C-alpha positions as CSV (number, residue, x, y, z in Angstrom):
1,M,8.0,2.7,-15.1
2,Q,5.3,1.6,-12.7
3,K,5.8,2.3,-9.1
4,M,4.0,0.9,-6.1
5,I,3.8,1.5,-2.4
6,V,5.6,-1.3,-0.5
7,V,5.3,-1.8,3.1
8,Q,8.0,-3.4,5.5
9,P,5.8,-4.4,8.6
10,S,8.9,-5.2,10.7
11,L,10.0,-1.4,10.5
12,C,6.5,-0.1,11.4
13,A,6.4,1.4,14.8
14,G,2.7,1.8,14.8
15,C,2.9,5.7,15.1
16,R,0.1,6.2,12.5
17,L,1.7,9.2,11.2
18,C,0.9,8.0,7.8
19,E,-2.7,8.1,8.5
20,V,-2.4,11.6,10.0
21,V,-0.4,13.0,7.1
22,C,-2.9,11.5,4.5
23,S,-6.0,12.9,6.1
24,T,-4.3,16.2,6.5
25,V,-3.0,16.4,2.9
26,H,-6.3,15.2,1.3
27,Y,-9.0,16.5,3.5
28,G,-7.4,19.3,5.6
29,V,-8.2,17.6,8.9
30,C,-6.2,15.4,11.2
31,S,-8.4,12.4,11.1
32,P,-7.2,8.8,10.8
33,A,-10.8,7.7,10.0
34,R,-10.5,10.0,6.8
35,S,-7.2,8.6,5.8
36,N,-6.6,6.6,2.4
37,I,-4.0,4.6,4.2
38,R,-4.9,2.5,7.2
39,V,-2.7,0.9,9.8
40,V,-4.0,-2.6,10.8
41,E,-2.8,-3.8,14.3
42,W,-2.4,-7.0,15.9
43,Q,-1.8,-5.6,19.5
44,D,-1.3,-9.1,20.9
45,K,1.5,-9.7,18.7
46,G,2.9,-6.0,18.5
47,I,2.5,-5.8,14.9
48,S,1.3,-2.8,12.8
49,V,0.9,-2.9,9.1
50,P,0.2,0.3,7.0
51,F,-2.2,-0.7,4.2
52,T,-3.4,1.1,1.1
53,C,-4.7,0.5,-2.3
54,L,-2.3,-1.7,-4.3
55,Q,-3.1,0.1,-7.7
56,C,-3.5,-3.3,-9.4
57,E,-2.4,-3.7,-13.0
58,S,-5.7,-5.4,-13.7
59,A,-7.9,-3.4,-11.4
60,I,-11.0,-5.3,-10.4
61,C,-12.4,-2.1,-8.8
62,M,-12.3,-0.4,-12.1
63,E,-13.7,-3.4,-14.1
64,N,-16.7,-3.6,-11.7
65,C,-17.6,0.2,-11.5
66,P,-20.9,0.7,-13.4
67,A,-20.3,4.3,-13.8
68,K,-16.7,3.9,-15.2
69,A,-15.6,6.4,-12.5
70,I,-12.4,4.7,-12.0
71,T,-9.5,5.3,-14.3
72,R,-5.7,5.1,-14.3
73,D,-3.7,8.2,-14.0
74,E,-1.0,8.1,-16.6
75,K,1.4,10.3,-14.8
76,S,1.4,8.6,-11.4
77,G,0.0,5.2,-12.2
78,A,-2.9,5.5,-9.5
79,M,-6.3,4.3,-10.0
80,I,-8.3,7.6,-9.6
81,I,-12.0,7.8,-8.8
82,A,-13.8,10.7,-10.4
83,E,-16.0,11.8,-7.5
84,E,-18.5,13.4,-9.8
85,L,-19.1,10.2,-11.6
86,C,-19.1,7.9,-8.6
87,L,-22.7,6.6,-7.8
88,G,-21.8,5.5,-4.3
89,C,-22.9,1.9,-5.2
90,R,-19.8,0.4,-3.5
91,M,-19.2,-2.2,-6.1
92,C,-15.5,-1.4,-6.1
93,V,-15.5,-1.7,-2.4
94,L,-17.2,-5.1,-2.5
95,T,-15.0,-6.6,-5.2
96,C,-11.7,-5.4,-4.2
97,P,-10.0,-8.3,-2.3
98,F,-7.6,-6.0,-0.6
99,G,-9.7,-3.3,1.0
100,G,-8.3,-0.5,-0.9
101,P,-11.5,1.6,-1.7
102,R,-13.5,3.0,1.1
103,V,-16.6,5.0,1.6
104,S,-15.9,8.7,2.5
105,L,-17.5,9.8,5.8
106,D,-18.1,13.3,4.3
107,T,-19.7,12.4,0.8
108,G,-20.8,8.8,1.0
109,R,-18.9,8.3,-2.2
110,V,-16.0,6.0,-2.5
111,V,-12.4,7.2,-2.2
112,K,-9.0,5.5,-2.2
113,C,-5.3,6.2,-2.3
114,D,-4.3,8.4,-5.4
115,L,-0.5,8.1,-4.8
116,C,-0.6,11.9,-4.0
117,G,-0.1,12.6,-7.8
118,G,3.1,10.3,-7.7
119,D,4.7,11.7,-4.5
120,P,2.9,9.7,-1.7
121,Q,3.2,11.9,1.5
122,C,2.7,8.8,3.7
123,V,6.1,7.5,2.3
124,S,8.0,10.7,2.6
125,N,6.8,11.3,6.3
126,C,7.3,7.7,7.6
127,P,9.8,8.2,10.4
128,T,11.0,4.5,10.3
129,K,10.9,4.2,6.4
130,A,8.5,1.2,6.8
131,I,6.7,2.6,3.7
132,K,8.4,2.9,0.4
133,F,7.5,4.0,-3.1
134,M,9.4,2.0,-5.6
135,D,9.7,0.8,-9.1
136,V,7.9,-2.6,-9.5
137,N,11.0,-4.1,-11.1
138,E,13.2,-2.8,-8.3
139,F,10.9,-4.4,-5.6
140,I,11.1,-7.8,-7.5
141,M,14.9,-7.6,-7.5
142,E,15.0,-6.8,-3.8
143,K,12.8,-9.9,-3.1
144,M,15.0,-12.0,-5.4
145,K,18.2,-10.8,-3.4
146,A,16.6,-11.6,-0.2
147,S,15.6,-15.0,-1.3
148,A,19.0,-15.7,-2.9
149,T,20.7,-14.4,0.4
150,G,18.6,-16.9,2.3
151,L,19.6,-19.7,0.0
152,V,23.4,-18.8,0.2
153,N,23.3,-18.5,4.0
154,E,21.6,-22.0,4.2
155,E,24.1,-23.5,1.8
156,L,27.0,-21.8,3.8
157,K,25.6,-23.3,7.0
158,Q,25.5,-26.8,5.5
159,I,29.1,-26.6,4.2
160,A,30.2,-25.4,7.7
161,E,28.3,-28.3,9.3
162,M,29.9,-30.8,6.8
163,N,33.4,-29.3,7.6
164,K,32.8,-29.6,11.3
165,N,31.7,-33.2,11.2
166,K,34.9,-34.3,9.2
């Protein structure tokens, strides 16, 4: 069972508690700049979106790491960077299309979300539940239900309109 972090932007309040918790848990400091999850903001639209490594099934970061420092943790499913093997070449940063890996301010080596060993603290500490950690198949089923609900609602509107015009 593979799990993933899923974000529902409409629920995000922009409090950035996820960044604070992440930096505190991993680095012992309250510093959003050191967090492995980042909140991207569109202030003019009032939208905040927490973003972190997607833990891709076919991880391009791992494929492009010349030091083979990135491996998948079998327990959590997270792509883990072995700091002692990382060359700091940033190939994973350059090739990741989603911006998951980042360069550590402390070491100059690359770091990224490790799913907190399978219990992501950003998820359990999000006050609005905008961040979830869920089974990939459960996520797909939720998307399908939302899509089907939209289709059913549209069909019901059309039936009501037809009945109204009779």
